[in-house]
N, C-alpha and C positions, 0 to 999 in steps of 0.2 A: 504494500500500500504506500501511499504518499506520506512524506514527512512534512509536517507543518510546524514552524517555530512560532512560539507565542512569548511575548515579553511581559514580565511582571506577574507574580502570584502572591496571594496573601496567606493568612493562617488557615483559612477554610477555602476549599475549592468545591464548586458546585458544577455538576455536569448534567445538562438537560439533553436528552436524545429525543428528537421530534420526528414525526412522520411527515410533517408538512412545514417547510421553511417559512411559509407565510402565515401560519397559525400558531401562535405561542401557546395555545391550549392543547396542541396535539402531542403532548409529551408522552412518549412510550416508556421512558425510564428516567428516573431522577436519582442522582447520586450525590452525596455529600461526604467528604472526607477531610481530615485535618492534614494540613501541609506546613504546620508551624514547627514540627519536630517535637511537640509536646506528646505526640503519639508515635508509635513505630511507623516507619515508612521505608519499605524495602522493595528491591527489584523482585518482581514476581507477585507482589501483592495485587489481589484482584478485588475490585469494587464494582460489582455488577458487571456491566459491559465494558469496563475500563480496567486495564492492567498496566502497572508500571513496568516498562521494559528497559529503561536506562535512566541513570542519574549522573549528573556532573557536579562535583563539589564547587564551593564558592571560590576556592583557590584555583588558579589555572592548571596546577598539577596536583594530584595525578590526573591522568586522562579519564574520560567518562567510563563508568563501569556498566557492564551488562551481565555481571555475575549474579545468578539467582540467589536471593537471600541477602545480598549486599545492602548494608545500612545506608540509606540516602541522607541520613542526618549526622553522619560521623565523618570527619571531626566537626563539621558544621552543616547547617542547612544547605541542601543542594541548590546550585544556581539554576539548573535545568532539570526537568523531569520529562521523560518521554512516555506518553500514554498511548497504548494501543486500544482501539475500539474493537473489542473481540466479538461483540454481539451476544455475549452470554447474559443470562438472566440473573437476578439478584441472588438466587439460590446457589450460584457458582462463586459468590464472594468468599475470599480466603485472605484474611489480613489480620494483623495484631492490634487493630484499633478498638478501643472501648466502644460498647454499643451506644453510648451517649455522644460519641464523637464521629461515628460513621452511620450513614443511613442510605438505604437503597430501596426504591419503590418501583415495582413493575406495574405499569398501567395497562400493558397490552398482553399480559399473560406469560412473559418470559423472554425467550431468546429473540434476537433481532437480526435481520438479514438485509442484504441489498444496500442501496444508498439511503443514508439518513442525514438529517440536519443535526449538527452537534453544536452546542453552545457551552463553552467552559468559561466560568467567570467567578467572581466573589459575591454573586447575587443569588439568593435562594429562589427568587421568583423568575421564571422564564419570560414573563410578560413585562418585566421592568427593563426599560431601555437604558442600560448602562454599558460602558465599555467592557467588552468581553476579551478574555485572553485569546479566545478563538471562537469564531462563529462561521459555519459554512457547511455545505453538503459534501459528505465524504462517503466512500465505500467502507462497509464493515471490513476490518482488517487493517485499515489505515492507522498510521502513527502520528500523534500530535505531540509536539515538544513545547512545553511551557517553561519560561525562564523569567 
């Protein structure tokens, strides 16, 4: 899939996967997870249809890691995270975040396929028009890089 680079992310990241780019109420999956490093954040962590596939430290060295289980918060918060839109349902989530820090809701019954509109931001509501880290139509399997 394609790789999309996104600048800036805050302590909470919200992912809205929509079936229709023109209808903010067409959310098929909602994901919230912590990216402040107050909760574990590792390569391979799955949050519904989103999986961390790579992280780069704040310092320019060492190079980005793609090693499963690698801590994206050590020695400091990652400068970039690569997220792959896998299309999995919330029941496929596998991560170390506390239940009050991570949330995933399937609105369409589970797995997602084909092209979807994805919005990654620091806003819980898909209908609020704020700057998003990424917003666009992508194929399931694509990788989005946020920094």
